[in-house]
Backbone as JSON Lines, residues from 0, in Angstrom:
{"i":0,"aa":"X","n":[127.2,67.78,85.11],"ca":[125.81,67.97,84.7],"c":[125.61,69.38,84.19]}
{"i":1,"aa":"X","n":[125.21,69.49,82.94],"ca":[124.98,70.81,82.36],"c":[123.52,71.17,82.53]}
{"i":2,"aa":"X","n":[123.28,72.25,83.25],"ca":[121.92,72.76,83.41],"c":[121.75,74.0,82.56]}
{"i":3,"aa":"X","n":[120.5,74.36,82.29],"ca":[120.24,75.56,81.52],"c":[120.89,76.77,82.18]}
{"i":4,"aa":"X","n":[121.59,77.57,81.4],"ca":[122.35,78.69,81.95],"c":[121.46,79.71,82.64]}
{"i":5,"aa":"X","n":[120.18,79.75,82.28],"ca":[119.29,80.76,82.84],"c":[118.44,80.21,83.98]}
{"i":6,"aa":"X","n":[118.7,78.97,84.4],"ca":[117.91,78.37,85.46],"c":[118.05,79.15,86.76]}
{"i":7,"aa":"X","n":[116.94,79.37,87.43],"ca":[116.96,80.08,88.71],"c":[117.34,79.13,89.85]}
{"i":8,"aa":"X","n":[117.3,77.83,89.59],"ca":[117.56,76.86,90.63],"c":[118.86,76.12,90.35]}
{"i":9,"aa":"X","n":[119.93,76.39,91.08],"ca":[121.18,75.65,90.9],"c":[120.97,74.18,91.18]}
{"i":10,"aa":"X","n":[121.85,73.35,90.69],"ca":[121.69,71.91,90.83],"c":[121.63,71.49,92.29]}
{"i":11,"aa":"X","n":[122.35,72.17,93.17],"ca":[122.35,71.8,94.58],"c":[120.98,72.0,95.2]}
{"i":12,"aa":"X","n":[120.26,73.04,94.78],"ca":[118.9,73.26,95.28],"c":[117.96,72.18,94.77]}
{"i":13,"aa":"X","n":[118.17,71.81,93.5],"ca":[117.33,70.75,92.93],"c":[117.57,69.45,93.69]}
{"i":14,"aa":"X","n":[118.82,69.18,94.03],"ca":[119.11,67.96,94.78],"c":[118.41,67.99,96.14]}
{"i":15,"aa":"X","n":[118.51,69.11,96.84],"ca":[117.87,69.22,98.14],"c":[116.36,69.05,98.02]}
{"i":16,"aa":"X","n":[115.81,69.62,96.93],"ca":[114.37,69.55,96.7],"c":[113.91,68.1,96.54]}
{"i":17,"aa":"X","n":[114.78,67.27,95.96],"ca":[114.42,65.9,95.64],"c":[114.98,64.89,96.64]}
{"i":18,"aa":"X","n":[115.37,65.33,97.79],"ca":[115.93,64.43,98.79],"c":[114.85,64.01,99.78]}
{"i":19,"aa":"X","n":[114.46,62.74,99.82],"ca":[114.85,61.75,98.83],"c":[113.89,61.74,97.65]}
{"i":20,"aa":"X","n":[114.38,61.36,96.49],"ca":[113.53,61.17,95.31],"c":[112.82,59.83,95.46]}
{"i":21,"aa":"X","n":[111.49,59.86,95.39],"ca":[110.72,58.64,95.63],"c":[109.86,58.2,94.46]}
{"i":22,"aa":"X","n":[109.83,58.98,93.39],"ca":[109.04,58.61,92.23],"c":[109.2,59.59,91.1]}
{"i":23,"aa":"X","n":[108.97,59.13,89.87],"ca":[109.14,59.97,88.69],"c":[107.94,59.82,87.77]}
{"i":24,"aa":"X","n":[107.47,60.93,87.25],"ca":[106.35,60.96,86.3],"c":[106.84,61.65,85.03]}
{"i":25,"aa":"X","n":[106.49,61.08,83.88],"ca":[106.93,61.62,82.6],"c":[105.76,62.11,81.76]}
{"i":26,"aa":"X","n":[106.02,63.14,80.99],"ca":[105.22,63.46,79.82],"c":[105.57,62.39,78.78]}
{"i":27,"aa":"X","n":[104.82,62.31,77.69],"ca":[105.1,61.3,76.67],"c":[105.7,61.9,75.41]}
{"i":28,"aa":"X","n":[104.94,62.76,74.72],"ca":[105.39,63.3,73.43],"c":[106.6,64.2,73.57]}
{"i":29,"aa":"X","n":[107.62,63.9,72.78],"ca":[108.87,64.66,72.77],"c":[109.55,64.71,74.14]}
{"i":30,"aa":"X","n":[109.22,63.72,74.96],"ca":[109.92,63.51,76.22],"c":[110.48,62.09,76.22]}
{"i":31,"aa":"X","n":[109.61,61.1,76.06],"ca":[110.06,59.71,75.93],"c":[110.04,59.23,74.49]}
{"i":32,"aa":"X","n":[109.06,59.69,73.73],"ca":[108.97,59.3,72.31],"c":[108.81,60.55,71.45]}
{"i":33,"aa":"X","n":[109.12,60.39,70.18],"ca":[109.05,61.52,69.25],"c":[107.61,61.89,68.95]}
{"i":34,"aa":"X","n":[107.43,63.13,68.54],"ca":[106.14,63.61,68.07],"c":[106.38,64.72,67.06]}
{"i":35,"aa":"X","n":[105.64,64.67,65.97],"ca":[105.76,65.72,64.96],"c":[104.4,66.32,64.65]}
{"i":36,"aa":"X","n":[103.55,66.4,65.67],"ca":[102.23,67.01,65.48],"c":[102.37,68.44,64.98]}
{"i":37,"aa":"X","n":[101.63,68.76,63.94],"ca":[101.64,70.11,63.38],"c":[100.43,70.86,63.95]}
{"i":38,"aa":"X","n":[100.67,71.61,65.01],"ca":[99.56,72.29,65.68],"c":[98.96,73.41,64.84]}
{"i":39,"aa":"X","n":[99.74,73.93,63.9],"ca":[99.19,74.94,62.99],"c":[98.09,74.3,62.13]}
{"i":40,"aa":"X","n":[98.36,73.11,61.61],"ca":[97.37,72.41,60.8],"c":[96.17,71.97,61.64]}
{"i":41,"aa":"X","n":[96.44,71.54,62.86],"ca":[95.34,71.13,63.75],"c":[94.43,72.31,64.04]}
{"i":42,"aa":"X","n":[95.04,73.46,64.34],"ca":[94.23,74.66,64.62],"c":[93.38,75.04,63.41]}
{"i":43,"aa":"X","n":[93.97,74.96,62.24],"ca":[93.22,75.29,61.02],"c":[92.06,74.32,60.84]}
{"i":44,"aa":"X","n":[92.31,73.04,61.11],"ca":[91.29,72.01,60.9],"c":[90.09,72.17,61.83]}
{"i":45,"aa":"X","n":[90.32,72.7,63.03],"ca":[89.21,72.85,63.99],"c":[88.85,74.32,64.22]}
{"i":46,"aa":"X","n":[89.44,75.2,63.4],"ca":[89.18,76.65,63.47],"c":[89.55,77.26,64.82]}
{"i":47,"aa":"X","n":[90.64,76.77,65.39],"ca":[91.11,77.28,66.68],"c":[92.03,78.48,66.47]}
{"i":48,"aa":"X","n":[91.8,79.6,67.15],"ca":[92.69,80.76,67.03],"c":[94.13,80.4,67.44]}
{"i":49,"aa":"X","n":[95.08,81.1,66.86],"ca":[96.5,80.82,67.08],"c":[96.88,80.94,68.55]}
{"i":50,"aa":"X","n":[96.27,81.87,69.26],"ca":[96.67,82.15,70.64],"c":[95.88,81.35,71.67]}
{"i":51,"aa":"X","n":[95.13,80.34,71.22],"ca":[94.35,79.54,72.17],"c":[94.84,78.1,72.21]}
{"i":52,"aa":"X","n":[94.73,77.48,73.38],"ca":[95.06,76.07,73.53],"c":[94.01,75.22,72.81]}
{"i":53,"aa":"X","n":[94.48,74.27,72.0],"ca":[93.57,73.49,71.17],"c":[92.57,72.68,72.01]}
{"i":54,"aa":"X","n":[93.07,71.98,73.02],"ca":[92.17,71.17,73.85],"c":[91.12,72.01,74.55]}
{"i":55,"aa":"X","n":[91.54,73.12,75.12],"ca":[90.59,74.01,75.81],"c":[89.56,74.55,74.84]}
{"i":56,"aa":"X","n":[90.0,74.9,73.64],"ca":[89.1,75.44,72.62],"c":[88.04,74.4,72.24]}
{"i":57,"aa":"X","n":[88.48,73.16,72.01],"ca":[87.55,72.11,71.63],"c":[86.57,71.8,72.76]}
{"i":58,"aa":"X","n":[87.07,71.74,73.97],"ca":[86.21,71.42,75.12],"c":[85.14,72.48,75.37]}
{"i":59,"aa":"X","n":[85.4,73.7,74.92],"ca":[84.43,74.78,75.11],"c":[83.46,74.92,73.94]}
{"i":60,"aa":"X","n":[83.61,74.07,72.92],"ca":[82.7,74.11,71.77],"c":[81.31,73.61,72.16]}
{"i":61,"aa":"X","n":[80.29,74.03,71.42],"ca":[78.96,73.44,71.61],"c":[79.04,71.93,71.37]}
{"i":62,"aa":"X","n":[78.22,71.19,72.06],"ca":[78.3,69.73,72.01],"c":[78.19,69.18,70.6]}
{"i":63,"aa":"X","n":[77.38,69.8,69.76],"ca":[77.17,69.28,68.4],"c":[78.41,69.45,67.51]}
{"i":64,"aa":"X","n":[79.34,70.32,67.9],"ca":[80.57,70.52,67.14],"c":[81.78,69.87,67.82]}
{"i":65,"aa":"X","n":[81.67,69.69,69.13],"ca":[82.82,69.22,69.9],"c":[83.27,67.82,69.49]}
{"i":66,"aa":"X","n":[82.32,66.92,69.29],"ca":[82.67,65.53,68.98],"c":[83.44,65.43,67.67]}
{"i":67,"aa":"X","n":[82.99,66.16,66.66],"ca":[83.68,66.12,65.36],"c":[85.08,66.72,65.47]}
{"i":68,"aa":"X","n":[85.2,67.84,66.19],"ca":[86.51,68.48,66.35],"c":[87.46,67.58,67.12]}
{"i":69,"aa":"X","n":[86.96,66.92,68.16],"ca":[87.8,66.02,68.94],"c":[88.25,64.84,68.1]}
{"i":70,"aa":"X","n":[87.38,64.33,67.25],"ca":[87.76,63.22,66.37],"c":[88.83,63.67,65.38]}
{"i":71,"aa":"X","n":[88.73,64.9,64.92],"ca":[89.77,65.44,64.03],"c":[91.12,65.46,64.74]}
{"i":72,"aa":"X","n":[91.12,65.9,65.99],"ca":[92.35,65.92,66.77],"c":[92.89,64.5,66.97]}
{"i":73,"aa":"X","n":[92.02,63.56,67.29],"ca":[92.43,62.16,67.48],"c":[93.05,61.61,66.2]}
{"i":74,"aa":"X","n":[92.49,61.95,65.06],"ca":[93.04,61.49,63.78],"c":[94.47,61.99,63.58]}
{"i":75,"aa":"X","n":[94.7,63.24,63.9],"ca":[96.06,63.79,63.82],"c":[96.99,63.04,64.78]}
{"i":76,"aa":"X","n":[96.5,62.8,65.99],"ca":[97.33,62.13,67.01],"c":[97.66,60.7,66.62]}
{"i":77,"aa":"X","n":[96.72,59.99,66.02],"ca":[96.97,58.61,65.62],"c":[97.95,58.55,64.45]}
{"i":78,"aa":"X","n":[97.84,59.48,63.52],"ca":[98.81,59.52,62.42],"c":[100.21,59.78,62.96]}
{"i":79,"aa":"X","n":[100.3,60.66,63.95],"ca":[101.59,60.96,64.58],"c":[102.13,59.74,65.32]}
{"i":80,"aa":"X","n":[101.25,59.03,66.0],"ca":[101.67,57.85,66.78],"c":[102.32,56.8,65.9]}
{"i":81,"aa":"X","n":[101.83,56.64,64.69],"ca":[102.33,55.59,63.79],"c":[103.73,55.87,63.28]}
{"i":82,"aa":"X","n":[104.2,57.1,63.4],"ca":[105.56,57.43,62.95],"c":[106.5,57.7,64.13]}
{"i":83,"aa":"X","n":[106.02,57.47,65.34],"ca":[106.81,57.81,66.53],"c":[107.93,56.79,66.77]}
{"i":84,"aa":"X","n":[108.94,57.24,67.5],"ca":[110.04,56.35,67.89],"c":[110.55,56.77,69.26]}
{"i":85,"aa":"X","n":[111.13,55.82,69.97],"ca":[111.67,56.11,71.31],"c":[112.87,57.03,71.17]}
{"i":86,"aa":"X","n":[112.95,58.04,72.03],"ca":[114.05,58.99,71.99],"c":[115.31,58.39,72.62]}
{"i":87,"aa":"X","n":[116.48,58.88,72.21],"ca":[117.74,58.32,72.71],"c":[117.81,58.29,74.24]}
{"i":88,"aa":"X","n":[118.3,57.19,74.76],"ca":[118.49,56.93,76.2],"c":[117.18,56.68,76.95]}
{"i":89,"aa":"X","n":[116.06,56.62,76.23],"ca":[114.77,56.36,76.87],"c":[114.78,55.02,77.6]}
{"i":90,"aa":"X","n":[115.21,53.97,76.92],"ca":[115.18,52.64,77.52],"c":[116.14,52.52,78.7]}
{"i":91,"aa":"X","n":[117.32,53.1,78.55],"ca":[118.3,53.06,79.64],"c":[117.78,53.79,80.88]}
{"i":92,"aa":"X","n":[117.11,54.91,80.65],"ca":[116.55,55.7,81.74],"c":[115.47,54.91,82.49]}
{"i":93,"aa":"X","n":[114.56,54.31,81.74],"ca":[113.47,53.55,82.37],"c":[114.03,52.33,83.11]}
{"i":94,"aa":"X","n":[115.02,51.67,82.52],"ca":[115.65,50.51,83.17],"c":[116.27,50.92,84.5]}
{"i":95,"aa":"X","n":[116.95,52.06,84.51],"ca":[117.58,52.53,85.75],"c":[116.53,52.83,86.82]}
{"i":96,"aa":"X","n":[115.45,53.49,86.43],"ca":[114.39,53.83,87.38],"c":[113.81,52.55,88.0]}
{"i":97,"aa":"X","n":[113.62,51.53,87.18],"ca":[113.09,50.26,87.69],"c":[114.1,49.57,88.6]}
{"i":98,"aa":"X","n":[115.37,49.66,88.26],"ca":[116.41,49.07,89.12],"c":[116.42,49.73,90.49]}
{"i":99,"aa":"X","n":[116.11,51.03,90.51],"ca":[116.06,51.76,91.78],"c":[114.74,51.54,92.53]}
{"i":100,"aa":"X","n":[113.84,50.79,91.89],"ca":[112.52,50.48,92.47],"c":[111.72,51.74,92.79]}
{"i":101,"aa":"X","n":[111.84,52.72,91.89],"ca":[111.07,53.95,92.02],"c":[109.77,53.8,91.22]}
{"i":102,"aa":"X","n":[108.63,54.15,91.8],"ca":[107.4,54.14,91.0],"c":[107.51,55.12,89.85]}
{"i":103,"aa":"X","n":[106.9,54.76,88.73],"ca":[107.05,55.56,87.51],"c":[105.72,55.55,86.75]}
{"i":104,"aa":"X","n":[105.38,56.69,86.14],"ca":[104.12,56.8,85.4],"c":[104.28,57.81,84.27]}
{"i":105,"aa":"X","n":[103.29,57.82,83.4],"ca":[103.21,58.79,82.31],"c":[101.91,59.57,82.45]}
{"i":106,"aa":"X","n":[102.0,60.89,82.34],"ca":[100.83,61.75,82.28],"c":[100.93,62.56,80.99]}
{"i":107,"aa":"X","n":[99.98,62.36,80.09],"ca":[100.03,62.98,78.77],"c":[98.72,63.66,78.42]}
{"i":108,"aa":"X","n":[98.81,64.68,77.58],"ca":[97.61,65.33,77.05],"c":[97.06,64.58,75.84]}
{"i":109,"aa":"X","n":[97.74,63.52,75.44],"ca":[97.31,62.69,74.33],"c":[95.99,61.99,74.63]}
{"i":110,"aa":"X","n":[95.31,61.54,73.57],"ca":[94.15,60.67,73.75],"c":[94.67,59.28,74.13]}
{"i":111,"aa":"X","n":[93.82,58.47,74.74],"ca":[94.23,57.15,75.22],"c":[94.65,56.24,74.07]}
{"i":112,"aa":"X","n":[93.96,56.36,72.93],"ca":[94.26,55.5,71.79],"c":[95.67,55.76,71.26]}
{"i":113,"aa":"X","n":[96.02,57.02,71.09],"ca":[97.35,57.37,70.57],"c":[98.44,57.05,71.59]}
{"i":114,"aa":"X","n":[98.17,57.34,72.86],"ca":[99.16,57.06,73.91],"c":[99.43,55.56,74.0]}
{"i":115,"aa":"X","n":[98.37,54.76,73.97],"ca":[98.52,53.31,74.05],"c":[99.32,52.78,72.86]}
{"i":116,"aa":"X","n":[99.03,53.3,71.67],"ca":[99.75,52.85,70.48],"c":[101.23,53.2,70.6]}
{"i":117,"aa":"X","n":[101.53,54.43,70.99],"ca":[102.93,54.86,71.1],"c":[103.7,54.01,72.12]}
{"i":118,"aa":"X","n":[103.07,53.74,73.24],"ca":[103.74,52.98,74.3],"c":[103.98,51.54,73.87]}
{"i":119,"aa":"X","n":[102.99,50.92,73.24],"ca":[103.13,49.54,72.76],"c":[104.11,49.46,71.6]}
{"i":120,"aa":"X","n":[103.92,50.33,70.62],"ca":[104.75,50.33,69.41],"c":[106.22,50.54,69.73]}
{"i":121,"aa":"X","n":[106.49,51.38,70.72],"ca":[107.87,51.72,71.07],"c":[108.4,50.96,72.28]}
{"i":122,"aa":"X","n":[107.59,50.0,72.77],"ca":[108.01,49.13,73.88],"c":[108.46,49.94,75.1]}
{"i":123,"aa":"X","n":[107.64,50.92,75.47],"ca":[107.91,51.73,76.66],"c":[107.39,50.97,77.88]}
{"i":124,"aa":"X","n":[108.29,50.55,78.75],"ca":[107.93,49.68,79.87],"c":[107.46,50.48,81.09]}
{"i":125,"aa":"X","n":[106.35,51.18,80.89],"ca":[105.7,51.92,81.98],"c":[104.21,51.6,81.9]}
{"i":126,"aa":"X","n":[103.68,51.0,82.95],"ca":[102.3,50.51,82.89],"c":[101.27,51.55,83.33]}
{"i":127,"aa":"X","n":[101.67,52.47,84.21],"ca":[100.74,53.48,84.72],"c":[100.72,54.67,83.76]}
{"i":128,"aa":"X","n":[99.64,54.8,83.0],"ca":[99.54,55.86,81.98],"c":[98.21,56.6,82.16]}
{"i":129,"aa":"X","n":[98.3,57.91,82.26],"ca":[97.1,58.74,82.42],"c":[96.98,59.66,81.22]}
{"i":130,"aa":"X","n":[95.81,59.64,80.58],"ca":[95.55,60.47,79.41],"c":[94.47,61.5,79.72]}
{"i":131,"aa":"X","n":[94.16,62.32,78.73],"ca":[93.24,63.43,78.97],"c":[91.81,62.97,79.26]}
{"i":132,"aa":"X","n":[91.48,61.73,78.9],"ca":[90.13,61.24,79.17],"c":[89.9,60.98,80.66]}
{"i":133,"aa":"X","n":[90.97,60.74,81.4],"ca":[90.84,60.34,82.8],"c":[90.81,61.52,83.77]}
{"i":134,"aa":"X","n":[91.64,62.52,83.48],"ca":[91.74,63.7,84.35],"c":[91.85,64.95,83.5]}
{"i":135,"aa":"X","n":[91.65,66.09,84.1],"ca":[91.83,67.36,83.39],"c":[93.25,67.44,82.84]}
{"i":136,"aa":"X","n":[93.38,68.01,81.65],"ca":[94.68,68.07,80.99],"c":[95.61,69.07,81.67]}
{"i":137,"aa":"X","n":[96.91,68.81,81.56],"ca":[97.91,69.77,82.04],"c":[97.69,71.12,81.36]}
{"i":138,"aa":"X","n":[97.91,72.21,82.08],"ca":[98.64,72.37,83.34],"c":[97.85,72.1,84.62]}
{"i":139,"aa":"X","n":[96.62,71.61,84.5],"ca":[95.89,71.2,85.7],"c":[96.68,70.09,86.39]}
{"i":140,"aa":"X","n":[96.88,70.16,87.7],"ca":[97.71,69.17,88.4],"c":[96.96,67.91,88.83]}
{"i":141,"aa":"X","n":[95.7,67.79,88.43],"ca":[94.84,66.73,88.94],"c":[95.46,65.34,88.8]}
{"i":142,"aa":"X","n":[96.01,65.02,87.63],"ca":[96.59,63.69,87.4],"c":[97.83,63.47,88.25]}
{"i":143,"aa":"X","n":[98.65,64.5,88.4],"ca":[99.86,64.37,89.21],"c":[99.51,64.16,90.68]}
{"i":144,"aa":"X","n":[98.51,64.88,91.15],"ca":[98.08,64.74,92.54],"c":[97.46,63.36,92.79]}
{"i":145,"aa":"X","n":[96.76,62.84,91.79],"ca":[96.2,61.49,91.9],"c":[97.3,60.46,92.11]}
{"i":146,"aa":"X","n":[98.39,60.58,91.32],"ca":[99.49,59.62,91.44],"c":[100.18,59.72,92.79]}
{"i":147,"aa":"X","n":[100.38,60.94,93.26],"ca":[100.99,61.12,94.58],"c":[100.15,60.43,95.66]}
{"i":148,"aa":"X","n":[98.84,60.58,95.56],"ca":[97.94,59.94,96.53],"c":[97.97,58.42,96.37]}
{"i":149,"aa":"X","n":[97.95,57.95,95.11],"ca":[97.98,56.51,94.84],"c":[99.23,55.87,95.41]}
{"i":150,"aa":"X","n":[100.37,56.54,95.21],"ca":[101.65,56.01,95.69],"c":[101.9,56.32,97.16]}
{"i":151,"aa":"X","n":[101.08,57.2,97.73],"ca":[101.26,57.64,99.12],"c":[102.66,58.25,99.32]}
{"i":152,"aa":"X","n":[102.99,59.14,98.38],"ca":[104.28,59.84,98.41],"c":[104.02,61.34,98.43]}
{"i":153,"aa":"X","n":[104.66,62.1,99.32],"ca":[104.5,63.56,99.3],"c":[104.92,64.13,97.94]}
{"i":154,"aa":"X","n":[104.22,65.13,97.48],"ca":[104.51,65.68,96.15],"c":[105.93,66.23,96.03]}
{"i":155,"aa":"X","n":[106.5,66.72,97.14],"ca":[107.84,67.28,97.04],"c":[108.94,66.22,96.98]}
{"i":156,"aa":"X","n":[108.52,64.93,96.97],"ca":[109.47,63.84,96.75],"c":[109.31,63.23,95.36]}
{"i":157,"aa":"X","n":[108.54,63.91,94.51],"ca":[108.29,63.42,93.15],"c":[108.84,64.41,92.13]}
{"i":158,"aa":"X","n":[109.23,63.87,90.98],"ca":[109.76,64.67,89.88],"c":[108.89,64.47,88.66]}
{"i":159,"aa":"X","n":[108.48,65.58,88.03],"ca":[107.73,65.49,86.77],"c":[108.62,66.0,85.64]}
{"i":160,"aa":"X","n":[108.75,65.18,84.6],"ca":[109.67,65.45,83.49],"c":[108.87,65.69,82.21]}
{"i":161,"aa":"X","n":[109.14,66.8,81.53],"ca":[108.46,67.09,80.28],"c":[109.27,68.03,79.41]}
{"i":162,"aa":"X","n":[108.67,68.42,78.29],"ca":[109.4,69.23,77.32],"c":[108.74,70.57,77.04]}
{"i":163,"aa":"X","n":[107.65,70.89,77.75],"ca":[106.89,72.09,77.39],"c":[106.47,72.85,78.65]}
{"i":164,"aa":"X","n":[106.02,74.08,78.43],"ca":[105.6,74.96,79.52],"c":[104.51,74.33,80.38]}
{"i":165,"aa":"X","n":[103.54,73.67,79.75],"ca":[102.44,73.06,80.51],"c":[102.97,72.04,81.53]}
{"i":166,"aa":"X","n":[104.06,71.36,81.19],"ca":[104.63,70.37,82.1],"c":[105.2,71.04,83.34]}
{"i":167,"aa":"X","n":[105.91,72.14,83.13],"ca":[106.45,72.91,84.26],"c":[105.32,73.44,85.13]}
{"i":168,"aa":"X","n":[104.29,74.0,84.48],"ca":[103.17,74.58,85.22],"c":[102.41,73.51,86.01]}
{"i":169,"aa":"X","n":[102.21,72.34,85.4],"ca":[101.51,71.26,86.1],"c":[102.28,70.83,87.34]}
{"i":170,"aa":"X","n":[103.6,70.71,87.2],"ca":[104.44,70.33,88.35],"c":[104.35,71.37,89.45]}
{"i":171,"aa":"X","n":[104.45,72.64,89.08],"ca":[104.37,73.71,90.08],"c":[103.01,73.71,90.76]}
{"i":172,"aa":"X","n":[101.96,73.5,89.98],"ca":[100.61,73.48,90.54],"c":[100.41,72.32,91.51]}
{"i":173,"aa":"X","n":[101.18,71.25,91.3],"ca":[101.11,70.08,92.19],"c":[102.16,70.13,93.29]}
{"i":174,"aa":"X","n":[102.96,71.2,93.3],"ca":[104.06,71.35,94.26],"c":[105.07,70.22,94.13]}
{"i":175,"aa":"X","n":[105.33,69.83,92.86],"ca":[106.36,68.86,92.54],"c":[107.55,69.56,91.9]}
{"i":176,"aa":"X","n":[108.7,68.92,91.95],"ca":[109.86,69.41,91.21],"c":[109.62,69.18,89.72]}
{"i":177,"aa":"X","n":[110.07,70.12,88.9],"ca":[109.9,69.99,87.45],"c":[111.25,69.86,86.77]}
{"i":178,"aa":"X","n":[111.3,69.0,85.77],"ca":[112.5,68.85,84.94],"c":[112.11,69.08,83.49]}
{"i":179,"aa":"X","n":[112.77,70.04,82.86],"ca":[112.52,70.35,81.45],"c":[113.61,69.72,80.6]}
{"i":180,"aa":"X","n":[113.21,68.93,79.6],"ca":[114.16,68.36,78.64],"c":[114.14,69.25,77.41]}
{"i":181,"aa":"X","n":[115.26,69.92,77.13],"ca":[115.28,70.96,76.09],"c":[115.65,70.45,74.71]}
{"i":182,"aa":"X","n":[116.4,69.35,74.63],"ca":[116.9,68.87,73.34],"c":[117.57,69.99,72.55]}
{"i":183,"aa":"X","n":[118.38,70.77,73.29],"ca":[119.18,71.86,72.71],"c":[118.35,73.01,72.15]}
{"i":184,"aa":"X","n":[117.08,73.08,72.5],"ca":[116.26,74.21,72.05],"c":[116.41,75.37,73.03]}
{"i":185,"aa":"X","n":[116.36,76.58,72.49],"ca":[116.32,77.77,73.33],"c":[114.85,78.05,73.66]}
{"i":186,"aa":"X","n":[114.46,77.77,74.88],"ca":[113.06,77.87,75.27],"c":[112.87,79.03,76.24]}
{"i":187,"aa":"X","n":[111.92,79.93,75.96],"ca":[111.75,81.12,76.8],"c":[111.29,80.82,78.22]}
{"i":188,"aa":"X","n":[110.78,79.62,78.46],"ca":[110.27,79.27,79.78],"c":[111.21,78.32,80.54]}
{"i":189,"aa":"X","n":[112.41,78.08,80.01],"ca":[113.31,77.12,80.65],"c":[113.71,77.54,82.06]}
{"i":190,"aa":"X","n":[113.74,78.85,82.29],"ca":[114.14,79.33,83.63],"c":[113.05,79.11,84.67]}
{"i":191,"aa":"X","n":[111.87,78.66,84.23],"ca":[110.8,78.36,85.19],"c":[110.89,76.94,85.76]}
{"i":192,"aa":"X","n":[111.71,76.1,85.12],"ca":[111.87,74.71,85.58],"c":[112.86,74.64,86.73]}
{"i":193,"aa":"X","n":[112.66,73.67,87.62],"ca":[113.61,73.46,88.71],"c":[114.93,72.9,88.18]}
{"i":194,"aa":"X","n":[114.81,72.05,87.17],"ca":[115.97,71.42,86.56],"c":[115.78,71.49,85.05]}
{"i":195,"aa":"X","n":[116.85,71.76,84.3],"ca":[116.78,71.7,82.85],"c":[117.94,70.86,82.35]}
{"i":196,"aa":"X","n":[117.62,69.85,81.53],"ca":[118.64,68.98,80.96],"c":[118.51,69.0,79.45]}
{"i":197,"aa":"X","n":[119.59,68.68,78.77],"ca":[119.6,68.7,77.31],"c":[118.85,67.51,76.72]}
{"i":198,"aa":"X","n":[119.01,66.34,77.34],"ca":[118.4,65.12,76.79],"c":[118.22,64.09,77.9]}
{"i":199,"aa":"X","n":[117.73,62.92,77.53],"ca":[117.44,61.9,78.54],"c":[118.71,61.28,79.13]}
{"i":200,"aa":"X","n":[119.78,61.26,78.36],"ca":[121.05,60.77,78.91],"c":[121.52,61.67,80.04]}
{"i":201,"aa":"X","n":[121.36,62.97,79.85],"ca":[121.75,63.91,80.89],"c":[120.85,63.77,82.12]}
{"i":202,"aa":"X","n":[119.58,63.52,81.89],"ca":[118.67,63.27,83.02],"c":[119.09,62.01,83.77]}
{"i":203,"aa":"X","n":[119.43,60.96,83.03],"ca":[119.89,59.72,83.66],"c":[121.13,59.97,84.51]}
{"i":204,"aa":"X","n":[122.06,60.73,84.0],"ca":[123.28,61.06,84.75],"c":[122.94,61.83,86.01]}
{"i":205,"aa":"X","n":[122.0,62.76,85.9],"ca":[121.57,63.55,87.06],"c":[120.95,62.66,88.13]}
{"i":206,"aa":"X","n":[120.08,61.74,87.71],"ca":[119.42,60.85,88.66],"c":[120.43,59.96,89.37]}
{"i":207,"aa":"X","n":[121.38,59.44,88.61],"ca":[122.43,58.61,89.22],"c":[123.21,59.41,90.25]}
{"i":208,"aa":"X","n":[123.45,60.68,89.93],"ca":[124.22,61.54,90.84],"c":[123.46,61.77,92.15]}
{"i":209,"aa":"X","n":[122.19,62.13,92.06],"ca":[121.46,62.43,93.29],"c":[121.14,61.18,94.09]}
{"i":210,"aa":"X","n":[121.04,60.03,93.4],"ca":[120.75,58.79,94.12],"c":[121.98,58.25,94.83]}
{"i":211,"aa":"X","n":[123.16,58.72,94.42],"ca":[124.4,58.21,95.02],"c":[124.94,59.11,96.11]}
{"i":212,"aa":"X","n":[124.28,60.28,96.32],"ca":[124.8,61.23,97.32],"c":[123.9,61.28,98.55]}
């Protein structure tokens, strides 16, 4: 198992952290399915400064401007959803998780319409999906904590998998283990994740390893 060279948590610590692993939660975009959202264009369209989070910026707008800006964002997300595809080893990973009878869910910052389209279009066999309309968006841990309570599983027995800093932060805020999928990118925040894998095949191999020991 190849982990990020700069990870502060060796694989043995990650294994101990997840003993036993009782459930897995995924991000959606660029974790299970592709996404090519151009956030530069989105920021320009809603006049969001470069250094601000788009969702936070829109939510803080006056009500008379917020609805239009949010619809603009949804339009971008729906266009992206229509070109999305399942990432390599996605289906094999989900099949393995189901074979292990581990509860599984998706927590995404996407709107419900785009998330639903992506999941249906790409035949992602995960029924529990939480979008930004239901709970505060990541890095707020609210959705992750809800799932832990729903499943009646301690947070330190759950793993949250994503591709971005907000995913790591949300997991830490929920006191869950975090797994960053890098897809061979050099990411400045990779050392903040408990586990870093190159792709979903590597994550699948890691899960098989910890489940067999």
